[in-house]
N, C-alpha and C positions, 0 to 999 in steps of 0.2 A: 828725491824719495824713492827708496830701494820698491821694488816692485815686488809685494810677498802675495800676492795670487797665482795661484799655478793651475793648470787646464787639468778639468775633472776626468779628460780622455787619454792624454798620455801623459800627465803629468810635468809637463815642461813647463819651466819660467818665465818663457819668452811668449808672454801675451801681450797685449794691446788692445783700446776699446776703440771700439769705430762705432758710430751712430749709436748710443747707448749700449749697444752689445759687447761683449767680451768676447775678444778672435787670437786665437792660437797661430802661432809663425810657423808651429809644427808640425799637428795634425790638420791643421784649414777649417777646424770645429769651431762654431759661434755659440754660445748660450747666456742668458741673462745675467748681471752679476749677482745678483739674487741665488743662483741657483747654486747647488753643491754637491760634493760628490756624491752623497747617496743620492741625489735624483737622477742623476747620471746611471748610476750603479743600479737604479728602480728602472731603467728603460731596456736595462740586460735580462729582464725578467719574463716569464711564458710569453708566448706569441698567444693573442685572443684576437681571433679573427668570429664576427658576429655574421649571421645569415640576413636577407631580405626582413627576416620577422624579428630579427635581435637574438634569435637562439644560439648560444656560444656553439661553435665547432671543433670538433676533436679531428687529430688524426685517422682513419680508418674508416670515418662515417660514410654514410651514404645523403645525397643529395640531389635533390629536384631542380630541372632548370626551370624558372617560372615567365621567360619568353624568347620569342625565337633570337637565337642569337647569328648573326650571319659570321662566318668564317674564311676569311683570306684566301684567298686561291678553290675553294672549293664549289662546287656549282650548287647545293642547297647548305639552308641553316642547320643549326643544331635545335630540331623544335621544342617548342614548351612542353614540358612535361617529360622530358629525358630523365631519366635515371642514371644518375653515375653514383659508382661506387668505392670505398675505396679509397678516398681523394688524401693529400698530404696538403698541408699547409705551409706556407712559403710568406717570406718577406715581400712587399713590392706590393704595387697596382693589382695585378692580377696574383691573388693572394692563394689562388687553389692551382697545387698542381693535381694532372687528372688525364686517365686515358676514357675514351667515350669509343666506343663498336662503332665503327665507319666512321671514323674520324682520327683516331690514333691519339697520342698525347696532344697537350694543351693547356694553356693556361685560364682559370676563368676565373672573374671576380664575384665575391662572396655576396656583392648586392643582387645579383641575378640568380640566385640558388633559394633554395630552403632546406629545413632539413627535412630527412627522410621519415 
């Protein structure tokens, strides 16, 4: 039986089923068989980052740190109540890039800040 399914990420037809998931041998992506190209494209939409209170953050916002955050290699933590201006949102675990006075450039997790 010919394989009529294509990879929604790279459009390759070299895919296989692995433990109930579809896998692409070209780009190594995995997805559920019911997933469609539209669902894969929806993942490329705008980045949505929420603060600890559930408010949506935008690039350029100011946030306030809600708890003391230890910084590796620094003798003191970033104190709760520190205001961080002009944030940039990124993908990944630490989804806020910023510069904090006295500490320099660093990444923060949105779970430890609230919108100012």
